[in-house]
Structure formats: structure tokens, C-alpha cells
C-alpha positions in Angstrom: -7.2 32.1 -32.2 -4.3 30.6 -30.3 -3.7 27.8 -32.8 -3.6 30.2 -35.7 -1.1 32.5 -34.0 1.5 29.8 -33.4 3.2 29.8 -36.9 3.6 33.6 -36.7 5.0 33.5 -33.2 7.4 30.6 -34.2 8.6 32.7 -37.1 9.1 35.7 -34.8 11.3 33.8 -32.4 13.3 32.4 -35.4 13.9 35.8 -36.8 14.9 37.3 -33.5 15.7 34.6 -31.0 16.2 36.9 -28.1 12.8 38.6 -28.4 11.4 37.7 -25.0 7.9 39.0 -25.6 7.5 36.6 -28.6 8.7 33.7 -26.5 6.1 34.7 -23.8 3.2 34.8 -26.3 4.3 31.6 -28.0 4.4 29.9 -24.5 0.9 31.0 -23.8 -0.3 29.9 -27.3 1.3 26.5 -26.8 -0.2 26.2 -23.3 -3.7 27.1 -24.5 -3.5 24.5 -27.3 -2.5 21.7 -25.0 1.2 21.8 -25.8 2.2 22.3 -22.2 5.8 21.0 -22.5 6.5 23.3 -25.4 4.9 26.2 -23.5 7.2 25.5 -20.5 10.3 25.5 -22.8 9.3 28.8 -24.4 8.7 30.3 -20.9 12.2 29.4 -19.9 13.5 31.2 -23.1 11.3 34.1 -22.1 12.8 34.3 -18.6 16.4 34.0 -20.0 16.0 36.7 -22.6 14.0 39.0 -20.4 16.8 38.8 -17.8 19.4 39.4 -20.5 17.4 42.5 -21.7 17.2 43.9 -18.2 21.0 43.4 -17.7 21.7 45.1 -21.0 19.4 48.1 -20.1 21.1 48.4 -16.7 24.5 48.4 -18.3 23.4 51.2 -20.8 22.0 53.2 -17.9 25.3 52.9 -16.0 27.1 54.1 -19.1 24.8 57.1 -19.3 25.3 57.9 -15.6 29.1 57.7 -16.0 28.9 60.0 -19.0 26.8 62.5 -17.1 29.2 62.5 -14.1 32.2 62.9 -16.4 30.6 65.8 -18.2 29.9 67.6 -14.9 33.5 67.2 -13.6 
């Protein structure tokens, strides 16, 4: 049901453009329905936003570590 999932996935990435998982699934849906260039574009978005999410998580973890160290001193 790849073709049927495309409108829902397109809506998901419009509502939350940095949602890397939606870009990934949209890329797969495009690829499976023969829209290989669109799939490649979505995969690039997925990589970009996935990297951004990891960097954001790393930053939050550093803040927690700093807080814990400050509390112990």
C-alpha cells in the first residue's frame, strides 16, 4: 500500500518538516512506486534532520551532565 501512504506521509512532513522518520518512510514509498528522484530527495532530508536531532540530543545530554556536575560541587 505504498501508493496509498504517500499523501499521508506528505502531509506529515508538511506539518512537521524536521520529522526525519516521516521523510524516511516517504522516501521508501516514493522509491517503491517508481519515483526514485523524489525518494532520493526525501532521503537527503531524512539524513539532514536525523543529524540535527542527534546534535540536539547530544546538546541536551551535555546540559544534563553540566547540571549534575554543578549540583555535586
